[in-house]
C-alpha positions as CSV (number, residue, x, y, z in Angstrom):
1,M,99.5,125.9,131.8
2,I,99.0,122.8,129.6
3,D,98.3,119.5,131.4
4,F,100.4,117.2,129.2
5,E,99.2,114.1,131.1
6,H,95.5,114.7,130.4
7,D,95.4,116.5,127.1
8,D,95.3,114.1,124.2
9,E,95.6,117.0,121.7
10,V,99.0,118.3,122.8
11,P,101.6,117.5,120.2
12,V,104.6,116.1,122.1
13,Y,105.8,113.0,120.2
14,V,108.5,113.2,117.5
15,I,107.9,111.3,114.3
16,S,110.0,108.3,115.3
17,V,108.2,107.8,118.6
18,A,104.8,108.4,117.0
19,A,105.6,105.9,114.3
20,Q,106.5,103.3,116.9
21,L,103.4,103.9,118.9
22,A,101.2,103.7,115.8
23,G,103.0,100.6,114.5
24,L,104.0,102.4,111.2
25,H,107.1,103.5,109.4
26,P,108.0,107.2,109.8
27,Q,107.8,107.5,106.0
28,T,104.2,106.4,106.1
29,L,103.5,109.1,108.7
30,R,105.0,111.7,106.3
31,Q,102.9,110.4,103.4
32,Y,99.7,110.5,105.5
33,D,100.6,114.1,106.5
34,R,101.0,115.0,102.8
35,L,97.7,113.4,102.0
36,G,95.9,115.2,104.9
37,L,95.0,112.1,106.8
38,V,96.7,113.4,109.9
39,S,97.9,116.9,110.6
40,P,100.7,116.9,113.2
41,G,101.8,120.0,115.0
42,R,105.2,121.6,114.3
43,S,108.0,122.5,116.5
44,V,109.9,125.7,116.2
45,G,112.4,123.9,113.9
46,R,109.4,122.7,111.7
47,N,109.7,119.1,112.9
48,R,106.5,117.2,113.1
49,L,105.1,116.6,116.6
50,Y,102.2,114.2,117.1
51,S,99.6,114.1,119.9
52,L,97.9,111.0,121.3
53,K,94.9,112.0,119.3
54,D,97.0,111.9,116.1
55,I,98.3,108.5,117.1
56,Q,94.8,107.2,117.6
57,R,93.9,108.6,114.2
58,L,96.9,106.8,112.6
59,R,95.8,103.6,114.2
60,E,92.3,104.1,112.8
61,V,93.8,104.7,109.3
62,T,95.8,101.5,109.6
63,K,92.7,99.5,110.7
64,L,90.6,100.8,107.8
65,S,93.5,100.2,105.3
66,N,93.9,96.6,106.6
67,E,90.1,96.1,106.0
68,G,90.6,97.1,102.3
69,V,89.4,100.7,102.4
70,T,91.3,102.9,99.9
71,L,93.0,106.1,101.2
72,S,90.4,108.3,99.5
73,G,87.7,106.2,101.3
74,I,89.5,106.5,104.6
75,M,89.7,110.3,104.1
76,R,85.9,110.4,103.5
77,I,85.2,108.2,106.6
78,L,87.4,110.4,108.8
79,I,85.7,113.6,107.5
80,L,82.2,112.1,108.1
81,E,83.3,111.0,111.7
82,E,84.5,114.5,112.4
83,Q,81.2,116.0,111.1
84,L,79.2,113.6,113.2
85,E,81.2,114.4,116.3
86,K,80.7,118.2,115.8
87,A,77.0,117.7,115.2
88,L,76.7,115.6,118.4
89,K,78.5,118.3,120.4
90,E,76.3,121.0,118.9
91,N,73.2,118.9,119.8
92,I,74.3,118.6,123.4
93,R,75.1,122.4,123.5
94,L,71.7,123.3,122.2
95,R,69.9,120.9,124.5
96,E,71.7,122.4,127.5
97,A,70.9,125.9,126.3
98,M,67.2,125.1,126.0
99,G,66.9,123.6,129.5
100,P,64.4,120.9,130.4
101,S,61.4,120.6,128.1
102,T,57.9,121.1,129.5
103,A,56.3,120.2,126.2
104,V,53.4,117.8,126.2
105,V,53.1,115.4,123.3
106,V,49.6,114.0,122.5
107,W,49.3,110.9,120.3
108,R,46.1,110.0,118.7
109,P,45.7,106.7,116.8
110,N,44.7,106.9,113.2
111,R,41.0,106.0,113.1
112,R,40.9,104.5,109.6
113,A,38.9,101.3,109.5
């Protein structure tokens, strides 16, 4: 069972509600979908359904656009942020898999004089 109250990735908002929550026009959301800036889910009838995570992303796109970043620049920033998030999660997973370290690090000053 999906916990709709606590899962930000569940697509539940129709385009008109998502546009209102993001402070954008529905046509802008359609354009961002076509460009790949956001990828909403689809209902059985193929209507776009947006999650809270999608709405947060739309707000980020708006913020970057208002700062003068081009749409292609925004796309690159979003891709890099996703890659960073994946790398950080993988780092945490690997650290947990390794367990606590018992390594000893010895530092010796450079004796050049």
